[in-house]
Each structure stands twice: as structure tokens, then as C-alpha cells.
N, C-alpha and C positions, 0 to 999 in steps of 0.2 A: 293900572298900566296895561296898555294894549300893544300887542306885537304886530308889526306890519309884516304879514307873511310873504307878501310879494317881494319886498326888498330883502327879506331874509333868504328866500329861495334864490333870488338873483345873486346875492352875495355868496351863497354856498356854491351854486353852479359856476360862478365866476372864479372860484378857487381852483378850477381845473381838476387834476387827478385827485387831489386831496378831498375836494368836495364830492366827487363821484364815490370815493372810498367811504366817506361818511354816510352817503345815501345807502350804499350797499350794506354797511355795518348796521345802520338803523333798521334795514329790512330783515336782518337776522335776529334782532332783539325781540322779546315777547311782544307781540302785537295784539291790540284789542280785538282785531278781526279774527285772530286765530285762537283766542282763549274763549272757548265756548263750552257750555255745559251740555249735558245730555238731555236737558229739558227743553225740547223744541228749538235747539240751536240758538237760544238767547245768550247774550253776554253773561259770563260767569260772575261778573262783578257789578253790583249796583253802583252807578256812578255817584249818585247822591248819598247813598248810605250802604257801604259794603256789608254791614252787619244787620241789615233790615231782616225782619222775620220772613222766612220763605217756607213754602209748602213742600213737603217731601213727595215722593212718587205716589204713595198711597197712604191710607189712614194708618197712623202709627199707634202702637201700644204704649210707647214712652216718648217723652219729649226732652229729657235731660239725663245726664249720666254723671255718676261719681265713681271714679276708679281709685281703689286703694292698692297701691303697688308696693310690695315688700322687696326692696332692692337686695339682691344677693341670692334669693331662692330659699323660701321657707321650707322646713322639713315636713313634708306631708305625712311621713311615716310616724312622726311624733305628735301630730296634731289632728289629722283628718282621715288617714287611711290605716286602719287597724289591721295588723298582720300577726295573728297568734303563732303561725309557723315560724315567722322570723324570730319571735321570742324563743321558740323551742330550739332553734339552731344558732342561737346567739354565739358569736365568736368562733364559729366553725368555718372552714374553708368554703367558699362559694362553689356550688356544683359546676363542673366543667361545661355542662350543656347550657348553662345560663351565662357564665362569665367568659367562656372560652374565646369568643371573638368580640368581646365588648370593648368599647373605647371609654376612657376616663380622662378627666381633665388633669388630675394630679395623683391618683392612686397608682402606686408602683408595686411590683411583686405579686404574690398570690393574694387575691382579695379574700377577706373574711367578712362574714355576715355580722351585722350589728343590730341587735334587737332594741326596742324602745323600753326604757324603764317606767314609762308613764302608763297609768291605768286608763282604759277607755270604757265608756258606758253608753248605752242607748238613751236617747232623750226625746221628749215630746211625743206627740201622737204618731209622728213619722218614724220614731225609733232610730233616728240618725245617730251614728256613732261619732263621738267627739272625745278628744283627750281631756284629761284632768287639767291640762295647761290652759284650757279655754272655757272656764266655767260660765262666763257671760254669753259666749256664743251658744253654749249648750241650751241657754234659756230661750233662744230665738230660732231654734232649728226648724220650727214649723213655718217660719217666714222665708227660709232660704232654700236654695238648691246647692248641693255639694256635687261638683264634677270631679270624679277621681281618675279620669282617663284623658287628661290633657297631654298633648304631645308637641314638642318643638323639634326642629332639626339643627339647632345651634347649641353648642356645649359651653361656650364662654359668655361672660356677662354682657358685654356691650353688644355683640351681634344678636344674642337672644332677646335683650331688651328692645333693640331696634326692630327686630322681627315682630315682637308682640305689639309694639306701638305703631310701626309704620308699614308693616307687611313685607319688609325687606331687611336683610341683615347688614346693609351698609348705610352710611350716612347719606342724606340728601333728599329723602322723601318726607312728605307731610305725616305728622302723627295722626292718630285716630281722632284726637280732640280737634285738630285743625280741620280734618275732613267734616266732622260734625258741625263745627262753627260755619264752615263754608256752605254746607248743605242746608242748615236750618236758620242761620243768623242767631240773634239773641233777643230775648224779651225785655231786656233792660239796657237801654242805650247809654246809661251812665256807668256801666261796668263792662269789663271785657267779656267776650263770649266764652273764653277758655282761660281758666285760672289754675295755677299750679301752687301747691303748698308743700314744703319739705320739712322733714325731721330726721334726726340721726345722721350718720355719716353717709356721704354720697359715693356710690360705686358704679362704674360702668360707662354708659354712653353719654352722660351729662346732659347738657341742654338740647342735644339732638333729639331727646325723647319728647320734647314739646315743640319741636320746630315746625314751621309752616312749609319747609322744603321748597318746592317750586311753586307752591300756592302764594298769592300775595301775602305779605307779611302781616297784614291786619288779622289773619287767622292764627297766628302764632300764639302759643300759651303765654300768659303774663304771670310771672312769678311774684307772689306776695311774700315779703320778707317778715321775719318775726321781730326785727329790731330796726330802729330808725324809721325812715319813711317806709311804709309797707310796699310802695312801688318807687323805684328810682325816679328822682327829679320831680316828685309830687309837689314839693314845696316851691313856691315862687322864689326866684333869685332875689337876693337882697337888693332893694332899690326899685323893684318892679312890682306894682300892685296888680290887682285883678283886672282893672280897666286897661292898664298898660299891656298886660299879657294878651288881653282880648284884641287890642289893636294890632299887636304883632302877629297873632294867629290869623286875623282877617287879611292882613297884607300877604302873608305867606300862602294862604289858601288861594287868594286871587292869582298870584304868580304861578302856583302849581296847577291850578285849573287851566290857565292859559297854556301852560306847557303841555298838559295832557291833550288839549285839542290838537296840538301839532305832532306830539310824539306818540300818543295812543298807548303809553305804557301804563298798565293797571297799577303798578307799584306807586305811581304818583297819587292815584286815588287812595290807595292804602295809607300812604304817608299822611295825606290830609285827614283821613279818618282817625288815625292814631293821635295826631295832634289834638283834634277836637275831643276825643275820648279822654286823653290825659287832662284836659282842661275841666271836663265834667267830673272826672274822678276826684278832683281836689275837694269836692264837697261830699261825694257819695262814699268814698273810702273811709274817712275818719269815723263816720257813723257805723259803718259795717263792722269795724274792728273793735267796737266797744262791747266786749263780752261781759263787762260788769253790768250791763243793762239786762242781761238774761237773768231770769229768776234763779235764785240759789239752788232750787231743786233741780233745775235743768243742768246747771254746771256740775252739780254733784253726780247726776246720772252719767255724764260723760267722764267724770274724774278730772275736771278742769280746775287748775289752781291759778287764780288771777296773777298776772305778772310773770307767768312761767310759760315760755314757748314750748309746745310739746305736740305729740301726735294727737292727744286728746283735744287740745285747743284747736288744732287744725280740723278735726272732725266737726267740732261745733261751728267753726267758721264755714266749713263746707255746707252745712245745713243752711246757714244764713245766706250764703251765696246762691244756693239752689232755690230757696224760697223767694229770692229777689230777681229771679229770671235768668241767672247765668246758665248757659247751656251745658258746659262740660267742666267739671272740677276734678282735678287729680291730686291725690296725696301720695307723695313718695316718702317711705320710711326706710332708713338705711340700717346696716349692720346685721343682715340676715345671712351672711356668707360664712357658715360655721364649718370650716374645714377641720378645726380642732376645738376641743373643749365645748362641744355642743351642749353637753348636759350641765355645764356650768353657766352657759350663756343663754340658752334657749328659754328657760323659764322667765328670766327677766325681760326678754324681748316680748314674749307672749303677754306678760303682765302689762307692758306698755301699750299694747294695741287692742287687747281683748275687750275691755270694758267700753272703750270709746267706739270701737267698730260696731258692737252690738247696740250701743246707745243710739248711734246714727240711724240704724235700721228702725229701731223702736220709735225714735223721734219723728222720722219721716212718716212712719205708719200712723202715728197719733195725729199728725197734722194733715193727713190726707194726701201726702206727697209721694208716698212709696208706690202707689198704683201706677204712676206714670214717670217714675224715676228708676233707672237701672243702677243698681249697686253691684260693683265687682270687687272682690278681694282676691289678690293673686300675687305671684312672683313671676319672674321670667322663665323659671324652670323649677324643678324640685331637687331633692337630695337622694343619694343612692341608699339602698338597703345594706351597703357595705361600709366597713370601717375605714377611715383614713387616719393615719398616725397610730401611735401606740395605744393600747387599750387603757392606759392610765389617763390619757387625754384624748379620747376618740372624737372624731368628727365625721362628717359625711361629705362626699364629693358632689360635684354638679351632676344632675340627672335630668336630661331633657326628654327621655323616652317615656316617662310616666310621672305626672305630678297632679296635684289637686288644687282647685280653686273653689270659691263659693260665690254665688250670685243671688240677688234678691230684686224684687220690685217689677217695674214695668214690663209685663208680658212674660215673666219668668215663673214657671211652676213653683209653688211653695211646698216645703216639706218633702223634697225629692232627693234621692241619691242617684246619680247618673254615672254609668260607666263602672268598670271594674278592672283591677290589676290582678296579676297572678298571686300565688300564695306568699311570695316573698316581696311583693310590691315592686318588682323589677320591670315588668312589661305589661302593657295594656292588653287585656284579653276580651274586653267587651265594650262596644260603643266608643271607639277612639274619637277624640276631638282635637284635630290639628289646630294650630293657632289661627290660620286663615278661616277655618270654619267658625270659630268663635267670633272673629271680626265680622264675617258675613251675617251671622245671627244678630249681633248687636245692631248693625246697620238696618237689618230687616225690622227689628222691633222699633226702630226710630222712623220707619216708613220708607226705607230706601232699598231698592234692588242694588246690591253691591256691585253687580256687573255694569250698571248704568250710571253710578255716581263716579264720573270720570273727569279728568282734566287733561287737556291737550298740552303736551310739553315736548319739545324737541322732536316734533313730527309724529308723535303717537299719543294715544289716550292711555293715561295711567289711572290706576284705581288702588284703593287701600289693600285689597286682597290679591294684588299682583295678577297672576294668571290662574289662581286657585280659588278655593272657598266654596263650601256647600253649607246649606242651612242645617242646623241641629234641631229638628222639630221636637225631639224627645224632651228638651228642657223648656219648651215654650208652652204657656198656658193655652 
């Protein structure tokens, strides 16, 4: 079907003030002419294929990312940042010079120090210190870098998670996965560029963590579910076969393409692309999800039990997605917010993620994928060296001032410990790494100058790192 633009304009203008208002409103909507990338002023969206492979600004060290996010803030002091002095002063009042002007999310009254009951030991040729709670991670320390000096400026879950993912503490901006998908496209046109997998309870900012924000929605993360259809509406509606669905899509695509020529709204292109991707996923997704086709030895390495949705099965799915060309895979694992009973609950959480996280790094290395895949294990912040609640059921409060993460793969130094906190693990005293610096470094390893990967929206150029961000050369190989 073809639209007669002449008669359409005549009808619109003939509508008087209403028509003029519609023209004015249309001029305020996102226009193709105003949505330009930093790369030579070319349109930011490929009309034929928004997810086509694109070249970054310069030669990259990595071309894909897997982000393992522990929702709630894992306790670095019981896992990765050993503090003997904290043990020495366990349950004693926190010194005034440290806690006098401190802010806490939930601790009230006089704060008391809380040592860790877990033994730490050095491992590998690097001598990296790891808690007894992470025996499998201890086996791969020479493949990873532990950063002990991460910093956030947000003390509550949702704002801190949004800052970590979108560079801003409020909703509405694209996540890092959406930026990467927009900048690089995808190597597999039968799967999304950005996939999300979840396990455990969900806490905080919700789906805003994989939002496309003001970017076209084709760059939004696609959540794969553990039950039913892995992706919503993957199965054809009863009474419509593949050929019927194909005819419907072709008709919708023709109408949308005609609409795009007149409106210039890139969301129309994104919508067409999503419809087509959904059609192609009907054949690609079932094969992807068949973990029983993996050798038993591989499933055992991850700790996967067939028929059981878990963090372990998500790690194995992540590897399968990465090797099939998906650009950004994120695993969210919940229930890390240990305000109380941390020593009753933390060992179980570590057991759920330790084996599979280490197996993912090992598996990627054995398949030759680790050298150009960035692996990141993190939370939105850490936990205090102070006790929350009574000493019979102690927990740790939110702590954005100093926390630990680990990274591996594409362009990251191996066997390194970077940054340092004070003797109690309260403040960073060496090589601080703010969240924006980490984001800038990840984009750099993917071949992007974070200051130039921008998107014009509401009259200005936005970027993942907002108005901040410096590279962290000390962690790059």
C-alpha cells in the first residue's frame, strides 16, 4: 500500500490550527535528522538493519561482554578484601576519626566494628588473597584482576544500580549493554545483541537496568526466562502457522516503512527490526536453550542440573550466547542484601555462584573466547566493616565508599590486585576507581572513546559516563 503524500499534506494543512499544531508537534519528536552519532555525522540507526555489525572508534581489545551482577551488594570484606586489623578489633566501637561524619543507610547509634570469621589465603602465582567462601575462584586468580578500590556516590540500591549500569542515578538513560549494542551491533542476526538472565530474588531498579532509555528500543536488553517460552510471545498464536506469520510481518513492515519515510522516527525502524528478530528467534532460541546437548563434563564443571533453573545454568547459557555472537550478556543474581544474619546466609550465596563463575572464565579461556571477552563480577556497592543489628544476628549495611569487584579477559591484566583500602576496609587509600572510570575503561577496551560515543537527545549529546570518566590504565594489559 502506498500513501499519497500530497493529499495527506493537503488534508493536514486544510485542518487549520489543528493541522498546524500537529506539524509543530511532529517537529518536536525525535527526528532522523537530529539523531546522529559521533562517527562522521552519519545517522545513528541503520535503516535496513539497526543491529548490523559496526566498527568502533579504534582497534578494540574485546568485542563482547558478560556482566555478572550480584544484586544487593556482596560483602567484599568476607570475600575479597582481607583485613586482619578488623579481626583484631571485632565488636569494638568504631574509631571517631573514621565514623564520626559517616553516613549509613540503616545503622543507628554507635557503630561497632565487625570482623570476618572466614579464613583468607593467598592463591596462584599472583598470590591473590581470597576467602575460603570462594574455593573455585581461588583456582583461577591468575586469570583475573581484583579491584579493591571501587567507589560509588549512591548509598541505596536502585540509584546505585542505575549509576553502575546507566551512568546516572535516575531512570531514563540507556544501560551499558544498550550502548554497546548500539555501538557495535551484533554478530548473530538471529539473536538479540543484548540478553539478560536472572536468578534469585530481584531487588532495586528492576527492568530499568537493561533499558534502552532514549536510544531506539531495538537496543534494549531482552530477558530470557527460565520457564515457559524463554522469550515472551515466542510461540505462534494458535491458528497461525509460520507462513501466515510471515505474511503478517511483511504487511506490517511495508506499512511501517512507508510511515518512516514520512515521519522519520527511528523507533519505527526499531519496531520493524524487533518483529523480524522475534520471527528468526523462533528457530534459534530452542536450540540455544538445549543444555542437555552440552557434554556431561561441561555441565558438571558449571554445576548445572538439567531441568533446574539456576545461576549455574545461566552461566552456561551465557557462554553459549557469547559463542553465538551475542554482544552483551548480563546475569543478575539476587539476595545479596545482608543487613542481618550475614554469616548464616553468605556461605550459601557464595556456594551458588562460586563454581559457575569460575567455570565460565575457564570455559571461555579453553575455547579461545576469553582473550576478546570482558568478564565482570560486581555488585552496585559493598558492605560496611561495621555491624548492623545485634551481635547474635549481625549483618552489614550498604557501603558505597569502598568495594571490590573482579574482572577477566579482553584487555584486562591477569593475576593483578588493584587498589587498596585502609586497615579496616572503610576508605580507599590507593588507586580509587569511581564507577564512571570503570565504564570509560570498558568502552575503551571495546574500541570506543567514551567521550565520543554519544547520542543527541533533547538538544544535547548524552553519553554513558555523563560528564565524568577517566581511563584506568593500571588494570589494562
